[in-house]
DRENDREN-492531 format. One line per field, with one value per residue (C-alpha): residue in three letters; residue number from 1; y, x, z. Coordinates in steps of 0.5 Angstrom, whole numbers. Each point is the difference from the previous one (the first is absolute). Layout:
BEGIN
aa: [ALA; ...] $
i: [NUM; ...] $
c2: [Y; ...] $
c1: [X; ...] $
c3: [Z; ...] $
END
This chain:
BEGIN
aa: [MET; LYS; SER; TYR; ARG; LYS; GLU; LEU; SER; PHE; GLN; THR; ASP; THR; ARG; ARG; ALA; TYR; ILE; ASN; ILE; THR; PRO; GLN; ILE; GLU; SER; CYS; LEU; ARG; GLU; SER; GLY; ILE; GLN; GLU; GLY; LEU; LEU; LEU; CYS; ASN; ALA; MET; HIS; ILE; THR; ALA; SER; VAL; PHE; ILE; ASN; ASP; ASP; GLU; ALA; GLY; LEU; HIS; ALA; ASP; PHE; GLU; GLN; TRP; LEU; GLU; LYS; LEU; ALA; PRO; GLU; LYS; PRO; HIS; SER; GLN; TYR; ARG; HIS; ASN; GLY; TYR; GLU; ASP; ASN; ALA; ASP; ALA; HIS; MET; LYS; ARG; GLN; LEU; MET; GLY; ARG; GLU; VAL; VAL; VAL; ALA; ILE; SER; GLY; GLY; LYS; LEU; ASP; PHE; GLY; PRO; TRP; GLU; GLN; ILE; PHE; TYR; GLY; GLU; PHE; ASP; GLY; LYS; ARG; ARG; LYS; ARG; VAL; LEU; VAL; LYS; ILE; ILE; GLY; GLU] $
i: [1; 2; 3; 4; 5; 6; 7; 8; 9; 10; 11; 12; 13; 14; 15; 16; 17; 18; 19; 20; 21; 22; 23; 24; 25; 26; 27; 28; 29; 30; 31; 32; 33; 34; 35; 36; 37; 38; 39; 40; 41; 42; 43; 44; 45; 46; 47; 48; 49; 50; 51; 52; 53; 54; 55; 56; 57; 58; 59; 60; 61; 62; 63; 64; 65; 66; 67; 68; 69; 70; 71; 72; 73; 74; 75; 76; 77; 78; 79; 80; 81; 82; 83; 84; 85; 86; 87; 88; 89; 90; 91; 92; 93; 94; 95; 96; 97; 98; 99; 100; 101; 102; 103; 104; 105; 106; 107; 108; 109; 110; 111; 112; 113; 114; 115; 116; 117; 118; 119; 120; 121; 122; 123; 124; 125; 126; 127; 128; 129; 130; 131; 132; 133; 134; 135; 136; 137; 138] $
c2: [232; 0; -6; 0; -6; -1; -5; 1; -5; -2; -4; -1; -2; -5; -6; 4; 8; 5; 6; 6; 2; 5; 6; -4; -1; 7; 2; -5; 4; 7; -3; -3; 7; -4; 4; -4; -8; -6; -3; -7; -2; -8; -4; -4; -6; -5; 1; 7; 4; 7; 3; 6; 1; 5; 1; -2; -4; -4; -2; -2; -5; -2; -2; -4; -4; -1; -3; -4; -3; -2; -2; -1; 0; -6; -5; 0; -8; 2; 2; -4; 6; 0; -6; 5; 6; 3; 5; -3; 4; 6; -2; -1; 7; 4; -4; 3; 7; 1; 1; 7; 6; 5; 7; 6; 6; 6; 7; -3; -3; -7; 0; -3; -1; 3; -4; -4; -1; -5; -6; -5; -6; -5; -7; -3; 6; 1; 0; 5; 0; 5; 4; 2; 7; 1; 6; 2; 6; 7] $
c1: [214; -4; -3; -5; -3; -6; -5; -7; -4; -7; -5; -7; -6; -3; 3; 0; 0; 2; 4; 1; 8; 1; 0; 6; 4; -1; 3; 6; 1; 0; 4; 5; 1; 1; -3; 2; 0; -3; -4; -1; -6; 0; -4; 5; -4; -3; -7; -1; 1; 1; -3; -2; -8; -6; -2; -7; -4; -4; 6; 3; -6; 1; 7; -2; -6; 5; 6; -5; -2; 7; 3; -6; 2; -4; -1; 8; 0; 1; 7; 6; 3; -5; 3; 2; -3; -6; 3; 1; -5; 3; 7; -4; -4; 7; 3; -6; 0; 8; 6; 2; -1; 5; -2; 4; 2; -1; 1; 0; -7; -2; -1; -7; -6; -7; -3; 6; 2; 4; -3; 2; -4; -1; -2; 2; -1; -1; 8; 5; 4; 5; 0; 7; 0; 7; 1; 6; 2; 2] $
c3: [206; 6; 3; 6; 3; 5; 3; 1; 4; 0; 4; -2; 4; -5; -4; -7; -1; -5; 2; -4; 3; -5; 5; 4; -6; -2; 7; -1; -7; 3; 6; -5; -4; -6; -6; -6; 0; 2; 6; 1; 5; 2; 5; 4; 2; -5; 2; -2; -6; -2; -7; -3; -2; 1; 7; -1; 5; -6; -3; 6; 1; -7; 2; 6; -4; -6; 5; 4; -6; -3; 7; 5; 8; 1; 1; 3; -2; -7; 0; 1; 4; 5; 4; 6; -2; -4; -4; -7; -3; 2; -3; -7; 1; 1; -6; -4; 3; -1; 5; -2; -3; -4; -1; -3; 4; -4; 3; 7; -1; -2; -7; -1; -5; 2; 6; 1; 8; 3; 5; 5; -1; 6; -1; 7; 5; 7; 1; -1; -7; -4; -6; -3; -3; -4; -4; -4; -4; 0] $
END
């Protein structure tokens, strides 16, 4: 069995963003040479997320609205965590959107359903953060 590991980095200009990282993940898969196996992709920061969904701007706006209702950014004083920071909402948004995805690899390709894409979700941006890609298989 082969194993492949790579870290990707992202830095957004905004506090929150959704970035389709499927092309970078597919590049990692090609680089690995693995044809059959599993791919794990996870955010290595507690205020960022990796998830699978449709690449549709209206849906991303809906995510933003939904997450803001569940864990509003302001007022910062509503959160106990915000004694030295102002990102408690980002921790909660990450918890809702998830830490990682696992995708089957079949025939050297990500074994997706229709419309599925991998996204990096940033909830406390404007600084460099890492995403781990780990692939195992044959």
